[in-house]
MIVEXVEX-978144 format. One line per 10 residues: number of its first residue (from 1); their letters; for each residue x, y, z of N, C-alpha, C. Coordinates in nm, 2 decimals. Layout:
N
NUM = a = X,Y,Z,X,Y,Z,X,Y,Z | ...
END
This chain:
295
1 = mstasaaqas = 15.22,12.85,19.16,15.10,12.87,19.24,15.00,12.76,19.20 | 14.95,12.69,19.30,14.86,12.58,19.27,14.72,12.62,19.27 | 14.64,12.57,19.18,14.50,12.61,19.17,14.42,12.48,19.14 | 14.30,12.48,19.18,14.21,12.38,19.14,14.10,12.43,19.05 | 14.05,12.34,18.96,13.95,12.39,18.86,13.82,12.42,18.92 | 13.79,12.35,19.04,13.66,12.37,19.10,13.68,12.35,19.25 | 13.60,12.42,19.33,13.62,12.41,19.48,13.48,12.43,19.54 | 13.47,12.36,19.66,13.34,12.38,19.74,13.38,12.44,19.87 | 13.31,12.55,19.91,13.33,12.61,20.04,13.20,12.63,20.11 | 13.21,12.62,20.24,13.08,12.63,20.32,13.11,12.71,20.45
11 = rddsaisfag = 12.99,12.76,20.50,12.99,12.83,20.63,12.87,12.78,20.70 | 12.86,12.81,20.83,12.75,12.76,20.91,12.62,12.81,20.86 | 12.62,12.94,20.81,12.49,13.00,20.77,12.45,12.98,20.62 | 12.55,12.93,20.54,12.52,12.91,20.40,12.62,12.83,20.34 | 12.60,12.78,20.22,12.70,12.71,20.14,12.71,12.77,20.00 | 12.83,12.79,19.96,12.85,12.85,19.83,12.94,12.77,19.75 | 12.91,12.74,19.62,13.00,12.66,19.53,13.08,12.76,19.44 | 13.20,12.73,19.41,13.29,12.81,19.33,13.33,12.72,19.21 | 13.33,12.78,19.09,13.38,12.72,18.97,13.49,12.80,18.91 | 13.59,12.74,18.86,13.70,12.82,18.81,13.83,12.81,18.89
21 = pfevnkehev = 13.93,12.88,18.86,14.06,12.88,18.94,14.03,12.92,19.08 | 14.10,12.85,19.17,14.08,12.88,19.31,14.21,12.83,19.38 | 14.28,12.92,19.45,14.41,12.88,19.51,14.39,12.78,19.63 | 14.47,12.68,19.63,14.47,12.58,19.73,14.58,12.60,19.83 | 14.58,12.52,19.94,14.68,12.54,20.04,14.69,12.68,20.10 | 14.57,12.74,20.10,14.56,12.87,20.15,14.42,12.89,20.22 | 14.41,12.96,20.33,14.29,12.99,20.39,14.21,13.10,20.32 | 14.09,13.07,20.29,14.01,13.18,20.22,13.89,13.21,20.31 | 13.86,13.34,20.32,13.74,13.39,20.39,13.63,13.40,20.29 | 13.52,13.33,20.30,13.41,13.33,20.21,13.29,13.40,20.27
31 = pgildtalst = 13.25,13.51,20.22,13.13,13.58,20.27,13.01,13.50,20.25 | 12.93,13.48,20.35,12.81,13.40,20.34,12.70,13.48,20.27 | 12.59,13.41,20.24,12.48,13.47,20.17,12.42,13.58,20.26 | 12.41,13.55,20.39,12.35,13.65,20.49,12.44,13.77,20.50 | 12.57,13.75,20.50,12.66,13.87,20.50,12.65,13.96,20.38 | 12.64,13.89,20.26,12.63,13.97,20.14,12.50,14.04,20.13 | 12.39,13.97,20.17,12.26,14.04,20.17,12.25,14.16,20.27 | 12.31,14.14,20.39,12.32,14.24,20.49,12.39,14.36,20.44 | 12.51,14.34,20.38,12.59,14.45,20.33,12.52,14.53,20.22 | 12.44,14.46,20.13,12.37,14.52,20.03,12.25,14.60,20.09
41 = fvataqkiaf = 12.19,14.55,20.19,12.08,14.62,20.26,12.13,14.75,20.32 | 12.25,14.73,20.39,12.31,14.85,20.46,12.33,14.96,20.36 | 12.39,14.92,20.24,12.43,15.03,20.14,12.30,15.09,20.08 | 12.20,15.01,20.06,12.07,15.07,20.01,12.01,15.16,20.11 | 12.01,15.11,20.24,11.96,15.20,20.34,12.03,15.33,20.35 | 12.16,15.33,20.33,12.24,15.45,20.33,12.19,15.55,20.22 | 12.16,15.49,20.10,12.11,15.57,19.99,11.98,15.64,20.03 | 11.89,15.56,20.09,11.76,15.62,20.13,11.78,15.72,20.24 | 11.87,15.70,20.33,11.90,15.79,20.44,11.95,15.92,20.38 | 12.04,15.92,20.29,12.10,16.04,20.22,11.98,16.12,20.15
51 = dfiqdaqvra = 11.89,16.04,20.09,11.78,16.11,20.02,11.69,16.18,20.12 | 11.66,16.12,20.23,11.58,16.17,20.34,11.64,16.30,20.39 | 11.77,16.30,20.42,11.83,16.42,20.48,11.84,16.53,20.37 | 11.87,16.50,20.25,11.88,16.60,20.14,11.74,16.66,20.12 | 11.64,16.58,20.11,11.50,16.63,20.08,11.46,16.72,20.19 | 11.49,16.69,20.32,11.45,16.78,20.43,11.52,16.92,20.41 | 11.65,16.92,20.37,11.72,17.04,20.35,11.66,17.12,20.23 | 11.62,17.05,20.13,11.56,17.12,20.01,11.43,17.18,20.05 | 11.35,17.11,20.13,11.22,17.16,20.18,11.24,17.28,20.27 | 11.34,17.28,20.35,11.37,17.40,20.43,11.40,17.52,20.35
61 = eymrqideip = 11.48,17.50,20.24,11.51,17.61,20.15,11.39,17.66,20.08 | 11.30,17.57,20.04,11.17,17.60,19.97,11.09,17.69,20.07 | 11.08,17.65,20.19,11.00,17.73,20.29,11.06,17.87,20.31 | 11.19,17.88,20.31,11.25,18.01,20.32,11.22,18.10,20.21 | 11.23,18.04,20.08,11.21,18.12,19.97,11.06,18.17,19.95 | 10.97,18.08,19.97,10.83,18.12,19.95,10.78,18.22,20.06 | 10.85,18.21,20.18,10.82,18.31,20.29,10.85,18.45,20.25 | 10.94,18.47,20.15,10.97,18.61,20.11,10.87,18.66,20.01 | 10.79,18.58,19.94,10.70,18.62,19.83,10.60,18.72,19.88 | 10.52,18.70,19.98,10.42,18.80,20.03,10.49,18.93,20.07
71 = kivrsevaag = 10.60,18.92,20.13,10.67,19.05,20.17,10.71,19.13,20.05 | 10.76,19.07,19.95,10.81,19.14,19.83,10.68,19.20,19.76 | 10.58,19.12,19.74,10.46,19.16,19.67,10.39,19.28,19.74 | 10.37,19.26,19.87,10.30,19.36,19.94,10.38,19.50,19.94 | 10.51,19.49,19.95,10.60,19.61,19.94,10.58,19.68,19.81 | 10.58,19.60,19.70,10.57,19.66,19.57,10.43,19.72,19.55 | 10.32,19.65,19.60,10.19,19.71,19.58,10.17,19.83,19.67 | 10.23,19.83,19.79,10.22,19.95,19.88,10.29,20.07,19.82 | 10.40,20.04,19.75,10.48,20.15,19.69,10.42,20.20,19.56 | 10.31,20.13,19.51,10.24,20.17,19.39,10.32,20.13,19.26
81 = rvgvvegvvf = 10.42,20.05,19.27,10.49,20.01,19.15,10.42,19.90,19.07 | 10.33,19.83,19.14,10.25,19.73,19.07,10.11,19.73,19.13 | 10.01,19.69,19.06,9.87,19.69,19.11,9.85,19.55,19.18 | 9.74,19.55,19.26,9.72,19.43,19.34,9.69,19.31,19.25 | 9.63,19.33,19.13,9.60,19.21,19.04,9.74,19.16,18.98 | 9.82,19.25,18.94,9.96,19.21,18.89,10.03,19.14,19.00 | 10.01,19.19,19.13,10.08,19.13,19.24,10.04,18.98,19.26 | 9.91,18.96,19.24,9.86,18.82,19.25,9.92,18.73,19.15 | 9.93,18.78,19.02,9.99,18.70,18.92,10.14,18.67,18.95 | 10.21,18.77,18.99,10.35,18.76,19.03,10.37,18.66,19.14
91 = aqtmrnqimm = 10.29,18.67,19.25,10.30,18.58,19.36,10.27,18.43,19.32 | 10.17,18.41,19.24,10.13,18.28,19.19,10.24,18.22,19.10 | 10.29,18.30,19.01,10.40,18.26,18.92,10.53,18.22,19.00 | 10.57,18.31,19.09,10.69,18.28,19.17,10.67,18.15,19.25 | 10.55,18.14,19.32,10.53,18.02,19.40,10.54,17.89,19.32 | 10.48,17.89,19.20,10.49,17.77,19.11,10.63,17.75,19.06 | 10.70,17.86,19.03,10.84,17.84,18.98,10.93,17.78,19.09 | 10.92,17.83,19.21,11.00,17.78,19.32,10.96,17.64,19.35 | 10.83,17.60,19.34,10.79,17.47,19.36,10.85,17.37,19.26 | 10.85,17.41,19.13,10.91,17.32,19.03,11.06,17.31,19.05
101 = etraatsagt = 11.13,17.41,19.08,11.27,17.41,19.10,11.30,17.32,19.22 | 11.22,17.33,19.33,11.24,17.24,19.44,11.22,17.10,19.41 | 11.12,17.07,19.33,11.09,16.93,19.30,11.21,16.87,19.21 | 11.27,16.96,19.13,11.38,16.91,19.05,11.50,16.87,19.13 | 11.51,16.93,19.25,11.62,16.90,19.34,11.59,16.80,19.45 | 11.47,16.75,19.44,11.42,16.65,19.54,11.44,16.51,19.48 | 11.47,16.41,19.57,11.49,16.27,19.53,11.36,16.22,19.45 | 11.38,16.12,19.37,11.27,16.07,19.29,11.16,16.01,19.37 | 11.19,15.94,19.48,11.09,15.88,19.56,11.00,15.99,19.63 | 11.06,16.09,19.69,10.98,16.20,19.75,10.91,16.28,19.65
111 = rariekykse = 10.97,16.30,19.53,10.90,16.37,19.42,10.78,16.30,19.38 | 10.78,16.17,19.37,10.66,16.09,19.33,10.55,16.11,19.43 | 10.58,16.11,19.56,10.48,16.12,19.66,10.42,16.26,19.65 | 10.50,16.36,19.63,10.45,16.50,19.62,10.36,16.52,19.50 | 10.40,16.46,19.39,10.32,16.47,19.26,10.19,16.40,19.27 | 10.19,16.29,19.35,10.06,16.22,19.38,9.96,16.32,19.45 | 10.02,16.39,19.54,9.94,16.49,19.62,9.90,16.61,19.54 | 9.99,16.66,19.46,9.96,16.78,19.37,10.06,16.77,19.25 | 10.00,16.74,19.13,10.09,16.73,19.02,10.15,16.86,18.97 | 10.08,16.97,18.99,10.13,17.10,18.94,10.07,17.21,19.02
121 = grsksfllek = 10.13,17.33,19.01,10.07,17.44,19.08,9.93,17.48,19.04 | 9.85,17.54,19.13,9.72,17.58,19.09,9.72,17.70,19.00 | 9.62,17.71,18.92,9.60,17.82,18.82,9.55,17.94,18.90 | 9.56,18.06,18.83,9.51,18.18,18.89,9.35,18.17,18.91 | 9.28,18.12,18.81,9.14,18.11,18.82,9.10,18.02,18.94 | 9.17,17.91,18.96,9.14,17.82,19.07,9.15,17.89,19.20 | 9.26,17.97,19.22,9.29,18.04,19.34,9.19,18.15,19.37 | 9.15,18.22,19.26,9.05,18.32,19.28,8.92,18.26,19.33 | 8.88,18.15,19.27,8.75,18.09,19.31,8.76,18.03,19.45 | 8.88,17.97,19.48,8.90,17.91,19.61,8.88,18.01,19.73
131 = ysvmiadpga = 8.95,18.12,19.72,8.94,18.22,19.82,8.81,18.30,19.82 | 8.74,18.30,19.70,8.61,18.37,19.69,8.51,18.28,19.76 | 8.52,18.15,19.75,8.43,18.06,19.82,8.45,18.07,19.97 | 8.57,18.09,20.01,8.60,18.10,20.16,8.54,18.23,20.22 | 8.53,18.33,20.13,8.48,18.46,20.18,8.33,18.46,20.17 | 8.27,18.41,20.05,8.13,18.41,20.03,8.06,18.31,20.11 | 8.12,18.19,20.13,8.06,18.08,20.20,8.16,18.02,20.30 | 8.19,18.08,20.41,8.29,18.03,20.50,8.26,17.89,20.55 | 8.14,17.84,20.55,8.11,17.71,20.60,8.13,17.60,20.50 | 8.17,17.63,20.38,8.18,17.53,20.27,8.29,17.43,20.31
141 = kgrmtkealt = 8.40,17.48,20.37,8.51,17.40,20.40,8.48,17.29,20.50 | 8.39,17.33,20.59,8.34,17.24,20.70,8.24,17.14,20.65 | 8.16,17.18,20.55,8.05,17.09,20.50,8.10,16.99,20.40 | 8.21,17.02,20.33,8.25,16.94,20.22,8.39,16.87,20.25 | 8.41,16.76,20.20,8.54,16.69,20.22,8.64,16.77,20.13 | 8.77,16.74,20.16,8.88,16.81,20.09,8.87,16.78,19.94 | 8.84,16.65,19.91,8.83,16.61,19.77,8.71,16.67,19.70 | 8.60,16.67,19.77,8.48,16.73,19.71,8.49,16.88,19.68 | 8.56,16.95,19.78,8.57,17.09,19.76,8.67,17.12,19.65 | 8.77,17.04,19.63,8.87,17.06,19.52,8.79,17.04,19.39
151 = eyleaiaagk = 8.71,16.93,19.38,8.64,16.91,19.26,8.54,17.02,19.22 | 8.48,17.07,19.33,8.39,17.19,19.31,8.46,17.31,19.25 | 8.58,17.34,19.31,8.65,17.46,19.27,8.71,17.44,19.13 | 8.75,17.31,19.10,8.80,17.29,18.96,8.69,17.30,18.86 | 8.57,17.26,18.90,8.46,17.28,18.80,8.43,17.43,18.78 | 8.44,17.51,18.88,8.42,17.65,18.86,8.53,17.71,18.78 | 8.65,17.68,18.81,8.77,17.73,18.73,8.76,17.69,18.58 | 8.70,17.57,18.56,8.69,17.52,18.42,8.57,17.58,18.35 | 8.49,17.66,18.42,8.37,17.72,18.35,8.25,17.63,18.35 | 8.25,17.52,18.43,8.14,17.43,18.43,8.04,17.47,18.54
161 = rpsvfekltp = 8.07,17.56,18.63,7.98,17.61,18.73,8.00,17.76,18.73 | 7.90,17.83,18.78,7.90,17.98,18.79,8.02,18.03,18.87 | 8.08,18.14,18.84,8.19,18.19,18.91,8.14,18.26,19.04 | 8.21,18.23,19.15,8.18,18.29,19.28,8.25,18.43,19.28 | 8.37,18.44,19.23,8.44,18.56,19.23,8.37,18.67,19.16 | 8.30,18.64,19.05,8.23,18.75,18.98,8.12,18.81,19.06 | 8.07,18.74,19.16,7.96,18.79,19.24,8.00,18.87,19.36 | 8.13,18.88,19.38,8.18,18.95,19.50,8.18,19.10,19.47 | 8.18,19.18,19.58,8.19,19.32,19.58,8.34,19.36,19.56 | 8.37,19.48,19.51,8.51,19.52,19.50,8.59,19.50,19.62
171 = dersrvyyai = 8.53,19.53,19.74,8.61,19.51,19.87,8.64,19.37,19.89 | 8.54,19.28,19.86,8.56,19.14,19.88,8.67,19.08,19.78 | 8.67,19.13,19.66,8.76,19.09,19.56,8.91,19.13,19.61 | 8.92,19.25,19.67,9.05,19.29,19.72,9.10,19.20,19.83 | 9.00,19.15,19.91,9.04,19.06,20.02,9.09,18.93,19.95 | 9.03,18.89,19.84,9.07,18.76,19.78,9.21,18.78,19.72 | 9.24,18.89,19.66,9.37,18.92,19.60,9.48,18.91,19.71 | 9.45,18.97,19.82,9.56,18.97,19.93,9.57,18.83,19.99 | 9.45,18.76,20.00,9.46,18.63,20.05,9.55,18.54,19.97 | 9.54,18.55,19.83,9.62,18.47,19.74,9.77,18.51,19.76
181 = idaagrdsve = 9.80,18.64,19.77,9.93,18.69,19.79,9.99,18.63,19.92 | 9.92,18.64,20.03,9.97,18.58,20.16,9.98,18.43,20.15 | 9.89,18.36,20.08,9.90,18.22,20.07,10.02,18.17,20.00 | 10.07,18.26,19.91,10.19,18.22,19.84,10.31,18.20,19.93 | 10.30,18.25,20.05,10.41,18.23,20.14,10.39,18.12,20.24 | 10.28,18.05,20.23,10.25,17.94,20.33,10.28,17.81,20.26 | 10.35,17.72,20.34,10.37,17.59,20.29,10.27,17.49,20.35 | 10.27,17.37,20.30,10.19,17.26,20.35,10.24,17.21,20.48 | 10.17,17.23,20.59,10.21,17.19,20.72,10.24,17.04,20.72 | 10.15,16.96,20.65,10.16,16.82,20.65,10.30,16.78,20.59
191 = ystravrmaa = 10.34,16.84,20.47,10.46,16.79,20.41,10.58,16.85,20.48 | 10.57,16.97,20.54,10.68,17.02,20.61,10.71,16.94,20.74 | 10.61,16.89,20.81,10.62,16.81,20.92,10.68,16.67,20.88 | 10.64,16.62,20.76,10.69,16.50,20.71,10.84,16.51,20.68 | 10.88,16.63,20.62,11.02,16.65,20.59,11.11,16.65,20.71 | 11.06,16.70,20.82,11.13,16.70,20.95,11.15,16.56,21.00 | 11.04,16.48,20.99,11.05,16.34,21.03,11.14,16.26,20.94 | 11.14,16.29,20.81,11.23,16.22,20.72,11.37,16.25,20.75 | 11.40,16.37,20.79,11.54,16.41,20.82,11.59,16.33,20.94 | 11.50,16.32,21.04,11.53,16.25,21.17,11.55,16.10,21.13
201 = agkvftaltt = 11.46,16.04,21.05,11.48,15.90,21.01,11.60,15.88,20.93 | 11.64,15.98,20.85,11.76,15.96,20.77,11.89,15.96,20.86 | 11.89,16.04,20.96,12.00,16.04,21.06,12.01,15.91,21.14 | 11.89,15.86,21.17,11.89,15.73,21.24,11.94,15.62,21.15 | 11.89,15.62,21.03,11.94,15.52,20.93,12.09,15.53,20.91 | 12.14,15.65,20.90,12.28,15.67,20.88,12.36,15.61,21.00 | 12.31,15.64,21.12,12.38,15.59,21.24,12.38,15.44,21.25 | 12.26,15.38,21.23,12.25,15.24,21.24,12.34,15.17,21.13 | 12.33,15.21,21.01,12.40,15.15,20.90,12.55,15.16,20.92 | 12.59,15.28,20.98,12.74,15.30,21.00,12.78,15.20,21.11
211 = ilvlteilna = 12.70,15.18,21.21,12.74,15.08,21.32,12.75,14.94,21.26 | 12.66,14.90,21.17,12.66,14.77,21.11,12.79,14.75,21.02 | 12.82,14.86,20.95,12.94,14.85,20.86,13.07,14.84,20.95 | 13.07,14.92,21.05,13.19,14.91,21.14,13.20,14.78,21.21 | 13.09,14.72,21.24,13.09,14.58,21.30,13.14,14.48,21.21 | 13.10,14.49,21.08,13.15,14.40,20.98,13.30,14.41,20.96 | 13.35,14.53,20.96,13.49,14.56,20.94,13.57,14.50,21.06 | 13.52,14.53,21.18,13.60,14.49,21.31,13.60,14.34,21.32 | 13.49,14.27,21.27,13.49,14.12,21.28,13.56,14.05,21.17 | 13.60,14.13,21.06,13.66,14.06,20.95,13.81,14.03,20.98
221 = kdkaqevnrq = 13.85,13.92,20.92,13.99,13.88,20.94,14.09,13.97,20.87 | 14.05,14.00,20.74,14.13,14.10,20.66,14.05,14.23,20.66 | 14.08,14.32,20.76,14.01,14.44,20.77,14.02,14.54,20.65 | 14.14,14.54,20.60,14.16,14.63,20.48,14.08,14.59,20.36 | 14.07,14.46,20.34,13.99,14.40,20.23,13.84,14.43,20.26 | 13.80,14.42,20.38,13.66,14.44,20.42,13.62,14.59,20.40 | 13.72,14.68,20.43,13.69,14.82,20.41,13.67,14.85,20.26 | 13.75,14.79,20.17,13.74,14.80,20.03,13.60,14.74,19.98 | 13.57,14.63,20.04,13.44,14.57,20.00,13.32,14.65,20.04 | 13.32,14.70,20.16,13.21,14.79,20.21,13.20,14.92,20.13
231 = sailsgslmg = 13.32,14.97,20.10,13.32,15.10,20.02,13.27,15.07,19.88 | 13.30,14.96,19.82,13.25,14.93,19.68,13.10,14.91,19.68 | 13.05,14.84,19.78,12.91,14.81,19.79,12.83,14.95,19.81 | 12.88,15.03,19.90,12.82,15.16,19.92,12.82,15.25,19.80 | 12.93,15.25,19.73,12.94,15.34,19.61,12.85,15.28,19.50 | 12.85,15.15,19.48,12.77,15.09,19.38,12.62,15.11,19.41 | 12.58,15.10,19.54,12.44,15.11,19.57,12.40,15.26,19.55 | 12.48,15.35,19.58,12.45,15.49,19.56,12.43,15.52,19.41 | 12.52,15.47,19.33,12.51,15.49,19.19,12.39,15.42,19.13 | 12.37,15.29,19.18,12.25,15.22,19.13,12.12,15.28,19.17
241 = galggalvsp = 12.11,15.33,19.29,11.99,15.40,19.34,11.97,15.53,19.26 | 12.08,15.60,19.23,12.07,15.73,19.15,12.02,15.69,19.01 | 12.07,15.58,18.95,12.03,15.54,18.82,11.88,15.50,18.82 | 11.84,15.43,18.93,11.70,15.39,18.94,11.61,15.52,18.95 | 11.66,15.62,19.03,11.58,15.74,19.04,11.57,15.81,18.91 | 11.67,15.81,18.83,11.66,15.87,18.70,11.56,15.81,18.61 | 11.54,15.68,18.63,11.44,15.60,18.54,11.30,15.61,18.59 | 11.28,15.67,18.71,11.14,15.68,18.77,11.05,15.75,18.68 | 11.09,15.87,18.63,11.00,15.95,18.55,10.95,15.88,18.42 | 11.05,15.82,18.34,11.01,15.75,18.21,10.94,15.62,18.23
251 = icgpgapica = 10.97,15.55,18.34,10.91,15.42,18.36,10.78,15.43,18.45 | 10.78,15.50,18.56,10.67,15.51,18.65,10.57,15.62,18.62 | 10.63,15.73,18.56,10.54,15.84,18.54,10.52,15.92,18.66 | 10.45,16.04,18.66,10.44,16.12,18.78,10.34,16.06,18.88 | 10.36,16.09,19.01,10.26,16.05,19.11,10.25,15.90,19.13 | 10.37,15.83,19.12,10.37,15.68,19.15,10.47,15.65,19.25 | 10.45,15.68,19.38,10.55,15.66,19.48,10.59,15.52,19.50 | 10.50,15.42,19.50,10.54,15.28,19.52,10.63,15.23,19.41 | 10.60,15.26,19.28,10.68,15.23,19.17,10.82,15.29,19.18 | 10.82,15.42,19.22,10.95,15.49,19.24,11.03,15.42,19.34
261 = fvlilaggia = 10.97,15.39,19.46,11.05,15.33,19.57,11.11,15.19,19.53 | 11.03,15.11,19.46,11.07,14.98,19.42,11.19,14.99,19.32 | 11.17,15.09,19.22,11.28,15.11,19.12,11.41,15.16,19.19 | 11.40,15.25,19.28,11.52,15.30,19.35,11.58,15.19,19.43 | 11.50,15.11,19.50,11.55,15.00,19.58,11.62,14.89,19.50 | 11.55,14.86,19.39,11.61,14.76,19.29,11.74,14.81,19.24 | 11.75,14.94,19.20,11.87,15.00,19.15,11.98,14.99,19.25 | 11.95,15.02,19.38,12.05,15.02,19.48,12.10,14.88,19.51 | 12.01,14.78,19.51,12.06,14.65,19.54,12.14,14.60,19.42 | 12.10,14.62,19.30,12.17,14.58,19.18,12.31,14.64,19.18
271 = ggtvaekane = 12.31,14.77,19.20,12.44,14.85,19.20,12.54,14.79,19.31 | 12.48,14.77,19.43,12.57,14.72,19.53,12.62,14.58,19.50 | 12.54,14.49,19.44,12.58,14.36,19.41,12.69,14.36,19.30 | 12.66,14.44,19.19,12.76,14.45,19.08,12.89,14.50,19.13 | 12.89,14.60,19.22,13.01,14.66,19.27,13.09,14.57,19.36 | 13.01,14.49,19.44,13.08,14.39,19.52,13.15,14.28,19.44 | 13.08,14.23,19.33,13.15,14.13,19.24,13.27,14.19,19.17 | 13.26,14.32,19.13,13.37,14.38,19.06,13.49,14.40,19.16 | 13.46,14.43,19.29,13.57,14.44,19.39,13.63,14.31,19.41 | 13.55,14.20,19.42,13.61,14.07,19.44,13.70,14.03,19.33
281 = lyqeelrhfr = 13.66,14.06,19.20,13.75,14.03,19.09,13.88,14.11,19.10 | 13.87,14.24,19.13,13.98,14.33,19.14,14.08,14.28,19.25 | 14.02,14.24,19.37,14.11,14.19,19.48,14.18,14.06,19.44 | 14.11,13.98,19.37,14.17,13.85,19.33,14.28,13.87,19.23 | 14.26,13.97,19.13,14.37,14.00,19.04,14.49,14.07,19.11 | 14.45,14.15,19.21,14.56,14.21,19.29,14.65,14.11,19.36 | 14.58,14.01,19.42,14.65,13.91,19.49,14.75,13.83,19.40 | 14.70,13.80,19.28,14.78,13.73,19.18,14.90,13.82,19.14 | 14.87,13.95,19.12,14.98,14.04,19.08,15.09,14.05,19.18 | 15.05,14.05,19.31,15.14,14.06,19.42,15.23,13.93,19.43
291 = gwrir = 15.17,13.82,19.38,15.24,13.70,19.39,15.34,13.67,19.28 | 15.34,13.76,19.18,15.44,13.75,19.07,15.58,13.77,19.13 | 15.67,13.70,19.06,15.81,13.72,19.10,15.89,13.74,18.97 | 15.97,13.85,18.97,16.05,13.88,18.85,16.19,13.82,18.87 | 16.23,13.74,18.77,16.36,13.67,18.78,16.46,13.73,18.68
END
């Protein structure tokens, strides 16, 4: 088998130099820079699409579970098995527990966006003051911005301002308790709507990237080799993106969606590139192996 120590190959869209053994007297299909970049992008887009669809499914399960909390608590309180105060504690604890378990099953990028919105579940004292203010001063929500109202409630919960709950009548306090129990079953409309949109976007991404991959395979001279190449890039990108997602927490910290997205994207691109190079080496060795002759 004849080889050359160095070879130069070119295509209309790019030029690539090769160093090392290269078979001569044989036609070689050399993927251009554009093709390689496109394949890596497609694989990374697939990773993002899978995350979008999975996160939407996780959100739907979260909504289903928290919807059961008020029903269970109200049933237990009505039956006299627990008091309303104990019911509030149970509802709040269960809501926070389900929230943390849901975040653990959510992709790193989405989790970072959620943590930026709310790093952890609200405390009992915060919720008591929140619904007390809504009862004692219904116009407060309209007069104050969301951020200002949150700061005001946090100051009350921290003991820096007088408690509104302590000034309520027994009947008003009971209304506060039941308001907290019912609120444990309500999700954020903003994030639930976003989850639906993400699922739709994920399906569109999947369809588009699948079309691009099939086009690459149909246009390739060696279709079997192209299938292996695309599969390697996709697998490598998924693994690289997963590894990048695992590094989000120690590197980016909580509530850093841009850092998380960049890290996942970089992991996906790096994983796809490494997998493609590994597949090229494997295919080259396989061609050499098939060329052996036993005498």
